[in-house]
C-alpha positions in Angstrom: 199.0 55.0 -276.4 196.8 58.0 -276.6 195.3 58.7 -280.0 196.0 62.2 -281.4 192.6 63.2 -282.7 189.7 65.3 -281.6 186.2 63.8 -281.3 184.1 66.5 -279.8 182.4 69.7 -281.1 185.2 71.9 -279.8 188.9 71.7 -278.9 189.3 70.3 -275.4 193.0 70.1 -275.1 194.7 72.7 -272.9 197.9 74.5 -274.0 200.9 74.6 -271.7 203.2 71.9 -270.2 203.2 70.5 -266.7 206.3 71.1 -264.4 209.0 68.5 -264.8 208.3 66.6 -261.6 204.6 66.4 -262.2 205.2 65.4 -265.8 207.5 62.6 -264.7 204.9 61.4 -262.2 202.2 61.6 -264.9 204.4 59.6 -267.3 205.0 56.9 -264.7 201.3 56.8 -263.8 200.4 56.6 -267.5 202.8 53.7 -267.9 201.3 51.8 -265.0 197.8 52.4 -266.2 198.9 51.2 -269.7 200.1 48.0 -268.2 196.8 47.5 -266.4 194.9 48.2 -269.6 197.0 45.7 -271.4 196.1 43.1 -268.9 192.4 44.1 -269.1 192.4 43.9 -272.9 191.1 40.6 -274.2 192.3 38.7 -277.2 190.7 39.4 -280.5 187.2 38.0 -280.5 186.4 35.0 -282.6 182.6 35.0 -282.3 180.3 33.1 -284.7 178.5 35.2 -287.1 174.7 35.8 -286.8 174.2 33.5 -289.8 176.1 30.8 -287.9 174.1 31.3 -284.8 170.9 31.2 -286.8 171.9 27.9 -288.4 172.9 26.5 -285.0 169.4 27.4 -283.8 167.7 25.8 -286.8 169.8 22.6 -286.3 168.9 22.5 -282.6 165.2 22.8 -283.5 165.5 19.9 -286.0 167.4 17.8 -283.4 164.7 18.5 -280.8 161.9 17.6 -283.3 163.7 14.4 -284.2 164.1 13.5 -280.5 160.4 14.1 -279.9 159.5 11.9 -282.9 161.8 9.1 -281.6 160.2 9.5 -278.1 156.7 9.2 -279.6 157.7 6.2 -281.6 159.2 4.4 -278.6 156.1 5.1 -276.5 154.0 3.6 -279.2 156.2 0.5 -279.4 156.2 0.2 -275.6 152.4 0.4 -275.5 152.2 -2.3 -278.2 154.5 -4.6 -276.3 152.5 -4.1 -273.1 149.4 -5.0 -275.1 151.1 -8.2 -276.4 152.2 -9.1 -273.0 148.7 -8.7 -271.7 147.4 -10.9 -274.5 150.0 -13.6 -273.7 149.1 -13.5 -270.1 145.5 -14.2 -271.1 146.7 -17.0 -273.5 148.8 -18.5 -270.7 145.9 -18.5 -268.3 143.7 -20.2 -270.9 146.4 -22.8 -271.6 146.8 -23.5 -267.9 143.0 -23.9 -267.4 142.8 -26.1 -270.4 145.6 -28.3 -269.1 144.0 -28.5 -265.7 140.7 -29.5 -267.3 142.4 -32.1 -269.5 144.3 -33.7 -266.6 141.0 -33.9 -264.6 139.2 -35.4 -267.6 141.9 -37.9 -268.5 142.4 -38.9 -264.9 138.8 -39.2 -263.8 136.6 -39.5 -266.9 138.7 -40.9 -269.8 136.8 -42.1 -271.8 134.8 -44.8 -270.1 136.2 -44.2 -266.7 139.2 -43.0 -264.8 142.7 -43.4 -265.9 143.3 -46.0 -263.2 140.2 -47.9 -264.1 141.3 -47.9 -267.8 144.7 -49.2 -266.8 143.2 -51.9 -264.6 140.6 -52.9 -267.2 143.1 -53.0 -270.1 142.7 -56.3 -272.0 146.4 -56.3 -272.9 149.6 -54.6 -272.0 149.5 -53.0 -275.5 146.1 -51.5 -274.8 147.5 -50.1 -271.5 150.5 -48.6 -273.2 148.4 -47.1 -276.0 146.0 -45.4 -273.5 148.9 -44.1 -271.4 150.8 -42.9 -274.4 147.8 -41.0 -275.7 147.4 -39.4 -272.3 151.1 -38.4 -272.2 151.0 -36.9 -275.7 148.0 -34.7 -274.8 149.7 -33.6 -271.6 153.0 -32.9 -273.4 151.2 -30.8 -276.0 149.7 -28.6 -273.5 152.9 -28.4 -271.4 154.8 -27.3 -274.5 152.2 -24.8 -275.4 152.5 -23.3 -271.9 156.3 -23.3 -272.1 156.2 -21.6 -275.5 153.8 -19.0 -274.2 156.1 -18.5 -271.2 159.1 -18.1 -273.5 157.2 -15.5 -275.6 156.3 -13.7 -272.4 159.9 -13.6 -271.2 161.1 -12.4 -274.6 158.5 -9.6 -274.6 159.4 -8.8 -271.0 163.0 -8.3 -272.2 161.8 -6.1 -275.1 159.7 -4.2 -272.6 162.7 -3.7 -270.3 164.8 -2.5 -273.2 162.1 -0.1 -274.4 161.7 1.2 -270.8 165.4 2.0 -270.8 165.1 3.6 -274.2 162.1 5.6 -273.0 164.2 6.9 -270.0 167.1 7.7 -272.3 164.9 9.5 -274.7 163.4 11.6 -271.9 166.9 12.8 -271.2 167.7 13.3 -274.9 164.5 15.3 -275.4 165.3 17.4 -272.3 168.9 18.0 -273.5 167.6 18.8 -277.0 165.1 21.3 -275.6 167.9 22.9 -273.6 170.0 23.1 -276.7 167.2 24.9 -278.5 166.9 27.3 -275.7 170.6 27.9 -275.5 170.9 28.4 -279.3 167.9 30.7 -279.3 169.4 32.7 -276.5 172.8 32.9 -278.3 171.2 34.2 -281.4 169.1 36.7 -279.6 172.0 37.8 -277.5 174.1 38.5 -280.6 171.3 40.2 -282.5 171.2 43.9 -281.7 168.4 44.9 -284.0 166.8 46.4 -280.9 169.7 48.8 -280.4 167.6 51.9 -281.1 165.9 51.6 -277.7 169.2 52.1 -275.9 169.9 55.5 -277.5 171.0 58.3 -275.1 171.5 62.0 -275.7 174.8 63.1 -274.4 174.6 65.1 -271.2 177.4 67.5 -271.9 178.9 68.8 -275.1 182.1 66.8 -274.9 181.1 63.3 -273.7 180.0 61.8 -277.0 182.7 59.1 -276.7 181.6 58.0 -273.3 177.9 58.2 -274.4 178.6 56.0 -277.5 180.5 53.6 -275.3 177.8 53.2 -272.7 175.1 52.9 -275.3 177.1 50.1 -276.8 177.4 48.4 -273.4 173.6 48.7 -272.8 173.0 47.3 -276.3 175.2 44.2 -275.6 173.4 43.7 -272.2 170.0 44.2 -273.9 168.9 46.6 -271.1 169.2 50.2 -270.2 171.3 49.4 -267.2 173.5 52.5 -267.3 171.5 55.7 -268.2 173.7 58.5 -266.8 176.3 59.1 -269.5 177.8 62.1 -267.6 178.5 59.8 -264.7 180.2 57.3 -267.0 182.2 60.2 -268.6 183.4 61.5 -265.2 183.9 58.0 -263.7 186.7 55.4 -263.8 188.8 55.3 -266.9 187.3 58.3 -268.6 187.8 60.8 -265.7 186.1 63.6 -267.7 187.8 62.9 -271.1 186.3 60.6 -273.7 187.9 62.2 -276.7 190.7 59.6 -277.1 191.8 56.1 -276.2 188.2 54.8 -275.8 189.3 51.1 -275.8 191.7 51.7 -272.9 189.3 53.9 -270.9 186.4 51.6 -271.6 188.4 48.6 -270.4 189.1 50.4 -267.2 185.5 51.3 -266.7 184.3 47.8 -267.5 186.7 46.4 -264.9 185.7 48.8 -262.3 182.0 47.7 -262.7 182.8 44.0 -262.8 181.9 43.6 -266.5 185.2 42.5 -267.9 184.2 38.9 -267.8 181.0 39.7 -269.8 182.0 42.3 -272.3 185.2 42.6 -274.4 186.6 45.8 -275.9 189.5 46.6 -278.2 190.6 49.0 -280.8 190.1 47.4 -284.2 193.4 46.6 -285.8 193.7 48.5 -289.0 190.6 50.6 -288.2 187.5 50.5 -290.3 187.6 52.1 -293.7 185.1 50.1 -295.7 181.5 48.9 -295.5 182.8 45.3 -295.7 184.8 45.8 -292.5 181.9 47.3 -290.7 179.6 44.6 -291.8 182.0 41.9 -290.7 182.1 43.4 -287.2 178.3 43.7 -286.9 177.6 40.3 -288.3 179.7 38.8 -285.5 177.3 40.4 -283.0 179.7 43.2 -282.1 178.9 46.9 -281.8 181.3 49.5 -283.1 182.1 52.9 -281.6 183.7 55.0 -284.3 184.3 58.7 -285.2 184.2 60.6 -288.4 185.1 64.1 -289.5 184.0 67.2 -291.3 183.8 65.5 -294.7 181.1 63.2 -293.6 177.4 63.5 -294.4 175.4 62.6 -291.2 172.2 60.7 -291.6 169.3 60.8 -289.1 166.3 58.7 -288.2 163.9 61.3 -289.5 165.3 61.0 -293.0 167.5 64.1 -292.9 171.1 64.2 -294.1 173.4 67.0 -293.0 177.0 67.4 -294.3 179.8 69.3 -292.6 179.0 68.7 -289.0 181.5 68.1 -286.2 184.8 69.4 -287.8 186.8 67.9 -285.0 185.0 64.6 -285.0 182.1 63.0 -283.2 181.7 59.5 -281.8 178.7 57.4 -282.6 177.9 53.7 -282.2 176.9 51.3 -285.0 174.9 48.3 -283.7 173.1 46.5 -286.5 173.3 45.6 -290.2 170.4 44.2 -292.2 169.4 44.2 -295.9 172.0 46.7 -297.0 171.4 49.2 -294.2 173.7 50.0 -291.2 172.1 51.4 -288.1 173.7 53.7 -285.6 172.7 55.7 -282.5 173.9 59.4 -282.5 174.1 61.1 -279.1 174.2 64.6 -280.6 170.4 64.7 -280.8 167.3 63.3 -279.2 165.9 59.8 -279.9 163.5 61.0 -282.6 166.4 61.9 -284.8 169.3 60.0 -283.2 168.0 56.6 -282.4 168.4 54.1 -285.3 170.0 56.3 -287.8 170.1 54.4 -291.2 173.1 54.4 -293.4 173.0 52.6 -296.8 176.2 51.0 -297.9 176.9 54.0 -300.1 176.0 56.4 -297.3 178.3 54.6 -294.9 181.2 54.5 -297.4 180.8 58.3 -297.9 180.7 58.8 -294.1 183.9 56.7 -293.7 185.6 58.6 -296.5 185.0 61.8 -294.6 188.0 61.2 -292.4 191.2 59.3 -292.8 191.2 57.7 -289.3 188.2 56.7 -287.2 189.9 55.0 -284.2 187.2 52.4 -284.3 186.5 50.4 -281.2 184.8 47.0 -281.1 182.7 45.8 -278.1 181.3 42.3 -277.9 179.5 40.0 -275.5 181.8 37.2 -274.2 
């Protein structure tokens, strides 16, 4: 549906009616294009607010720091276990050398001769049993000591294996947490359009403020001055030399023709924007708003000037950012010195909105 309003400095509608056949063809074409536009139009956006995105980023940073701390603690535990295993290896070597020495001593030198000599020279069977029992007890003591040391070594080896697996898992968790921080930081940056003033453009002709506001909004969402010829946009797909009305429809056609429909959504805001709260809600979701006002509005500029009564037939501008009670807009009717980053206080914006009954506000957002 075409919107019945003027948005340029002069009246651009031509009087007179087209011949009946041409009119019928135009109606059929308009209907077909309307169907295409309906298909191109996305559902209403349900983006997180900038506050939500900032909280997500802060939570991701905390999770990353926790993962790093857990990784450091596991590395310390792993190093401690490795040290204990090395100590046990040394203890085991000592025990083995001691057992070997004991066996040699008992077999060859105990205490007045070798073990065989002792057994042969035993005065009684009881003496023989006593000597042999003493030898076995010493041998058993060292054997048990070695077995206990081996058991400890095996237990620590199990702990080391578990810690090694934990280390590898934490490496992945730290990597994932670092990526989550990066993603959350990018999402917040992508939705924050405080840099919108640098995408200001002065309209190339007197009646393409709608196309200019639209393409400035697109560049703001892309965070780059990708499209700088607003006259080409105005004369291109969708607009075809008219950006006074139906910006959402025409913008959707233009986005589709440049392969941007999967990146940027556009729609006319249901119920329009009439209050600062409505405008704030859009901007806090990371949207930009192309909107028009009328002769009753006071226009505010970046150089501090405020001029009432301009643009009696309406003029499109784009609002891109809200912070600390101030709304920021780019105005294509003047150069960047005055038109880039025009500040509107909440009272200023409400007065500006009150200057016209309908604004035909269009929201654009990054998908």
